[in-house]
C-alpha positions as CSV (number, residue, x, y, z in Angstrom):
1,M,77.9,121.7,67.9
2,P,79.7,118.2,68.7
3,T,83.5,118.0,67.9
4,Q,84.8,115.6,65.1
5,W,85.9,113.3,67.9
6,E,82.4,113.6,69.9
7,S,80.6,112.6,66.7
8,L,82.8,109.4,66.3
9,A,82.2,108.5,70.1
10,N,80.0,105.8,71.8
11,E,77.2,107.9,72.8
12,H,76.6,106.3,75.9
13,I,79.9,108.1,77.2
14,L,78.9,111.4,76.0
15,G,77.1,112.4,79.3
16,I,79.5,111.1,81.8
17,A,81.6,113.6,83.7
18,P,85.4,112.5,84.2
19,Y,86.3,111.3,87.6
20,E,88.0,114.2,89.4
21,P,90.6,112.7,91.8
22,G,91.9,114.4,95.0
23,K,94.3,117.0,94.9
24,P,98.0,115.2,95.0
25,I,99.9,116.5,97.7
26,E,103.1,117.5,95.7
27,E,100.7,119.7,93.6
28,L,99.4,121.7,96.7
29,E,102.9,122.2,97.7
30,R,103.9,123.5,94.5
31,E,100.9,125.8,93.8
32,L,100.7,127.3,97.5
33,M,104.4,126.8,98.4
34,I,103.0,125.0,101.6
35,S,105.3,122.6,103.6
36,N,104.1,119.3,104.9
37,P,100.6,119.4,103.8
38,I,98.2,116.4,104.5
39,K,95.7,114.7,102.5
40,L,92.7,113.4,104.1
41,A,90.6,113.3,101.0
42,S,90.9,109.7,99.3
43,N,90.0,107.3,102.2
44,E,93.7,106.1,102.1
45,N,95.3,104.2,105.2
46,P,97.6,106.8,106.7
47,L,100.0,103.9,107.7
48,P,102.7,102.6,105.4
49,P,102.4,98.8,104.5
50,S,104.0,96.6,107.0
51,D,107.6,95.6,107.2
52,R,106.7,92.0,105.8
53,V,105.1,93.5,102.9
54,Q,107.7,96.0,102.1
55,K,110.4,93.2,102.3
56,A,108.2,91.1,100.1
57,I,108.2,93.9,97.5
58,I,112.0,94.4,97.9
59,A,112.7,90.9,97.2
60,A,110.6,90.8,94.1
61,L,112.1,93.9,92.2
62,S,115.1,91.8,90.7
63,S,112.4,89.9,88.6
64,L,110.4,92.9,87.1
65,D,112.0,92.1,83.8
66,R,109.3,89.4,83.6
67,Y,105.4,89.8,83.2
68,P,103.2,89.0,86.2
69,D,101.7,86.0,86.7
70,G,98.7,86.2,84.2
71,S,96.2,84.1,86.7
72,G,97.5,85.4,89.9
73,F,97.9,81.8,90.7
74,Y,99.6,82.0,94.2
75,L,97.3,84.9,95.3
76,R,94.1,83.2,94.1
77,Q,95.1,79.9,95.9
78,A,95.8,81.9,99.2
79,L,92.5,83.9,99.1
80,A,90.5,80.8,98.3
81,K,91.9,79.2,101.4
82,K,91.5,82.2,103.6
83,H,87.8,82.4,102.4
84,G,86.7,78.9,102.4
85,V,86.2,78.8,98.4
86,M,87.8,77.1,95.6
87,P,90.4,79.0,93.4
88,D,88.3,79.4,90.5
89,Q,85.8,81.5,92.6
90,V,88.3,84.2,92.8
91,V,89.3,86.9,90.2
92,L,91.8,89.6,90.8
93,G,91.6,93.1,89.5
94,N,93.4,96.3,89.2
95,G,91.7,97.6,92.3
96,S,88.0,97.2,93.1
97,N,87.4,99.8,90.3
98,E,88.3,97.1,87.5
99,L,86.1,94.5,89.0
100,I,83.1,96.7,89.0
101,E,83.8,97.1,85.3
102,L,84.2,93.5,84.7
103,L,81.0,92.6,86.1
104,V,79.1,95.2,84.3
105,R,80.6,94.5,81.0
106,S,80.1,90.7,81.3
107,F,76.4,90.8,82.5
108,L,74.8,94.1,81.5
109,R,73.3,94.5,78.1
110,P,72.1,97.9,76.6
111,G,68.9,98.5,78.1
112,D,69.3,96.5,81.1
113,E,68.8,98.3,84.5
114,A,70.9,98.5,87.5
115,V,69.8,99.7,90.8
116,V,72.4,102.3,92.2
117,P,72.2,103.7,95.6
118,H,72.9,107.3,95.9
119,P,75.0,108.9,97.3
120,S,77.4,106.2,96.8
121,F,80.6,105.1,95.0
122,V,80.6,107.3,91.8
123,V,82.1,104.7,89.6
124,Y,78.6,102.5,89.7
125,P,76.7,104.8,87.7
126,M,79.4,105.9,85.5
127,I,80.3,102.3,84.4
128,V,76.5,101.3,84.0
129,Q,75.9,104.4,81.6
130,A,79.0,103.6,79.7
131,A,77.8,100.0,79.0
132,G,74.4,101.5,77.8
133,G,72.6,100.4,80.9
134,V,69.9,102.2,82.7
135,R,70.7,103.6,86.2
136,V,67.8,103.6,88.6
137,M,69.1,105.6,91.6
138,V,67.6,104.8,94.7
139,M,68.1,107.8,97.5
140,L,69.7,106.9,100.9
141,K,67.3,107.1,104.0
142,D,69.3,108.7,107.1
143,F,72.5,108.5,105.5
144,R,72.4,104.9,105.0
145,L,71.5,102.4,102.0
146,D,67.6,102.1,101.9
147,L,67.5,98.3,101.1
148,D,63.7,98.3,101.1
149,A,63.4,101.1,98.4
150,M,66.2,99.3,96.5
151,A,64.2,95.8,96.7
152,R,61.0,97.9,95.5
153,A,63.0,99.5,92.7
154,I,64.1,95.8,91.2
155,T,61.9,95.1,88.0
156,P,62.0,92.2,85.2
157,M,64.8,94.5,83.5
158,T,67.3,94.9,86.6
159,K,70.4,92.9,86.1
160,I,72.6,94.2,88.8
161,V,72.1,95.7,92.0
162,F,75.1,97.4,94.1
163,V,75.3,97.3,97.4
164,A,78.3,99.3,98.9
165,N,78.7,98.2,102.6
166,P,80.1,100.2,104.1
167,N,78.8,102.9,102.0
168,N,81.1,105.7,100.4
169,P,80.8,108.5,101.2
170,T,78.7,108.3,104.2
171,A,80.5,105.4,106.0
172,T,77.4,103.8,107.1
173,I,76.7,100.1,107.1
174,V,73.6,98.0,106.2
175,T,73.3,95.2,109.0
176,R,73.0,91.3,108.6
177,D,69.3,91.2,109.6
178,E,68.8,94.0,106.9
179,V,70.7,92.1,104.2
180,E,69.2,88.9,105.0
181,H,65.4,90.6,104.6
182,F,66.7,92.1,101.4
183,M,68.1,89.0,100.0
184,S,64.9,87.1,100.7
185,R,63.4,89.8,98.0
186,V,65.8,89.6,95.0
187,P,65.0,87.4,92.5
188,E,67.1,84.9,91.0
189,R,67.5,86.6,87.8
190,T,69.2,89.7,89.5
191,I,73.0,89.9,90.4
192,V,73.8,91.4,93.9
193,M,77.3,92.9,94.0
194,F,78.5,93.6,97.5
195,D,81.3,96.0,97.7
196,E,83.1,95.6,100.9
197,A,86.2,97.7,100.5
198,Y,86.1,99.0,103.9
199,L,85.2,95.8,105.5
200,E,88.1,95.4,108.0
201,F,87.0,98.8,109.6
202,A,83.2,97.8,110.0
203,M,83.5,94.3,111.6
204,G,81.0,93.5,114.3
205,S,78.4,90.8,115.1
206,D,76.1,93.1,113.2
207,F,78.0,92.9,109.8
208,P,76.7,90.6,107.1
209,D,78.4,87.4,106.0
210,T,77.9,88.0,102.3
211,L,80.3,85.0,101.4
212,A,77.5,82.8,102.6
213,Y,75.2,83.6,99.8
214,V,78.3,83.0,97.3
215,K,78.5,79.7,98.9
216,Q,74.6,79.0,98.8
217,G,74.9,79.4,95.1
218,R,73.1,82.7,94.9
219,K,74.1,85.5,92.2
220,V,76.4,87.4,94.4
221,V,79.6,89.0,93.7
222,V,81.8,90.2,96.7
223,L,84.4,92.7,96.0
224,R,87.2,93.3,98.5
225,T,90.5,95.1,98.4
226,F,93.9,95.5,99.7
227,S,93.8,99.1,99.2
228,K,92.5,100.3,102.5
229,A,93.5,98.3,105.7
230,A,96.5,96.8,104.1
231,S,97.8,100.0,103.0
232,L,98.3,99.0,99.4
233,A,96.2,101.8,97.6
234,G,99.0,102.6,95.4
235,L,99.5,99.0,94.0
236,R,95.8,98.6,92.9
237,V,94.9,95.2,94.0
238,G,91.6,93.8,94.3
239,Y,89.6,90.8,94.3
240,G,86.0,89.2,93.7
241,I,84.5,86.2,94.8
242,A,81.5,84.5,93.3
243,D,80.2,81.3,91.8
244,A,83.0,79.8,89.4
245,D,80.8,80.1,86.3
246,A,80.6,83.9,86.9
247,I,84.0,84.2,87.6
248,A,85.1,82.3,84.3
249,L,82.8,84.9,82.3
250,M,84.3,87.9,83.9
251,N,88.0,86.4,83.0
252,R,86.9,86.3,79.4
253,I,87.3,90.0,79.2
254,R,89.8,90.3,82.0
255,Q,92.9,91.9,80.3
256,P,96.3,89.5,80.5
257,F,98.5,90.6,83.5
258,N,96.0,93.0,84.8
259,V,97.5,93.0,88.3
260,N,101.1,93.7,88.4
261,S,104.0,91.4,90.0
262,L,104.5,93.6,92.9
263,A,101.0,94.0,93.8
264,Q,100.4,90.2,93.5
265,V,103.6,89.9,95.8
266,A,102.3,92.6,98.4
267,A,99.0,91.4,98.6
268,L,100.2,87.8,99.3
269,A,102.3,89.0,102.1
270,A,99.6,91.0,103.6
271,I,97.0,88.4,103.4
272,D,97.9,86.8,107.0
273,D,99.5,90.2,108.4
274,E,96.9,90.4,111.1
275,A,99.0,92.5,113.3
276,H,99.4,95.2,110.9
277,I,95.4,95.0,110.4
278,L,95.0,95.5,113.9
279,E,97.0,98.4,114.4
280,C,95.5,100.2,111.7
281,V,92.0,99.4,112.8
282,R,92.6,100.5,116.2
283,M,94.5,103.6,115.3
284,I,91.4,104.5,112.9
285,E,88.7,103.8,115.7
286,A,91.0,106.0,118.0
287,G,91.2,108.5,115.5
288,R,87.3,108.6,114.8
289,H,86.5,109.2,118.5
290,F,89.0,112.0,118.8
291,L,87.4,113.7,115.7
292,Y,83.9,113.2,116.9
293,D,84.7,114.8,120.3
294,E,86.5,117.7,118.4
295,F,83.6,118.3,115.7
296,K,81.4,118.5,118.6
297,R,83.1,121.1,120.5
298,I,83.6,123.0,117.3
299,G,79.8,122.6,116.7
300,L,79.9,120.6,113.6
301,Q,77.3,117.8,112.6
302,Y,78.8,114.5,111.4
303,V,77.5,110.9,110.4
304,P,79.0,108.3,112.7
305,S,81.3,106.1,111.0
306,R,81.8,102.5,110.2
307,A,84.8,103.0,108.1
308,N,88.0,105.0,107.9
309,F,86.4,108.2,106.9
310,I,83.9,110.5,108.2
311,L,81.1,112.5,106.5
312,V,81.1,116.0,108.3
313,D,78.6,119.0,107.8
314,V,80.6,122.4,108.3
315,G,77.2,124.2,107.7
316,R,78.8,126.5,105.2
317,N,79.7,126.4,101.5
318,A,82.0,123.5,101.1
319,A,83.7,124.6,98.2
320,D,84.7,127.7,100.0
321,I,85.9,126.1,103.1
322,Y,87.8,123.5,100.8
323,Q,89.8,126.5,99.4
324,K,90.5,127.8,102.8
325,L,91.8,124.7,104.3
326,L,94.1,124.1,101.2
327,H,95.9,127.2,102.4
328,Q,96.2,125.6,105.8
329,G,97.9,122.6,104.4
330,V,95.1,120.3,104.6
331,I,93.3,118.4,101.7
332,V,89.7,117.0,102.3
333,R,87.1,116.2,99.7
334,P,84.1,118.1,99.0
335,M,80.6,116.4,98.7
336,T,79.4,119.1,96.3
337,P,79.3,116.6,93.3
338,F,76.9,114.5,95.5
339,G,74.5,117.4,96.3
340,L,75.6,117.8,99.6
341,E,76.7,121.4,99.3
342,T,77.9,121.8,102.9
343,A,79.6,118.7,103.6
344,F,83.1,117.1,103.2
345,R,84.5,113.5,103.4
346,I,87.4,113.4,105.8
347,T,89.7,110.6,106.1
348,V,90.9,109.7,109.5
349,G,94.6,110.2,109.8
350,T,97.2,109.7,112.1
351,P,96.9,111.3,115.6
352,E,99.1,114.1,114.2
353,E,97.1,114.6,111.1
354,N,93.8,114.6,113.0
355,R,95.4,117.3,115.3
356,K,96.4,119.4,112.2
357,L,92.9,119.0,110.7
358,V,90.9,120.1,113.7
359,K,93.5,123.2,114.1
360,A,92.9,124.2,110.3
361,L,89.0,123.7,110.8
362,R,88.9,125.9,113.7
363,M,90.9,128.4,111.8
364,V,88.9,128.9,108.7
365,L,85.6,128.5,110.8
366,G,86.5,131.2,113.3
367,K,86.4,128.8,116.0
368,T,90.0,129.4,117.5
369,S,88.8,131.1,120.7
370,E,86.9,128.1,121.6
């Protein structure tokens, strides 16, 4: 029987499972009385923000009695200059999550279809369902988005297609040529959203230039974030780039002051902080290769990564291994909700964190003698 509150609720949300965030480090310390645990569960950058960004935040502390700039004027100006677009083609969000919601709420009517890869970012199907849309789930192929299958899934009812590149949780990409072929098959009426949260870790000659489609006037929305490579996950600031008319419609429902003052100041300082980005990218790349070698020695299967995390198959029940790793002071992300019963998503950490992870894995998997 539904509860009294459930009988009043929007029926679209009743089948949605609440998002379960990773266990906080402080909670693990309290529960298990473990000192210095490490969290490799949420795809965060293990390095703190750069000195430049920290100084900018400190300088802004005395003005917190004022509301943020509601339009994000200076940040949008800087982003537009960086990406070769006009400021009215840029919208700011409280992380990419809010931008995904703004896009769906602006354009998806009840009954409209959205093509969603699976497994991919859990927020896509959640928001589509909350809006009364129809989720058309397309399975990955060899841990990569199957763009051919996604193109075939488009019907006259398809309003939005979600493309996570790199994909979360598999850390794989779809290439420039694959995206070009895919876009040639997408009808004019369908919006394609490219979610490029891990862009900086994936760049290469094979990575698509999705902003080119925006500049061509295609119905494309490109999402990016300062949460990952810029080390600003705690401030939640992302941005979207699209045609000015699309952005204007999203702004109609964007809440005033949705990006706080410190987030705007920090992001503005981080835009051209190439030294910090380069340091992070190099550390993550070295960490990936270290972990690849160690996973091979332990005998674990993994998916080669183009992001700051790796999908690893431990060959045993992930929920059980997760609990054992917690007792070793290591927090990772079990992929059980995605139907991957023996897999983890593991964030690449600092060299010290990576060594602690490997030691803990060897301990709980009984590989200490190797």
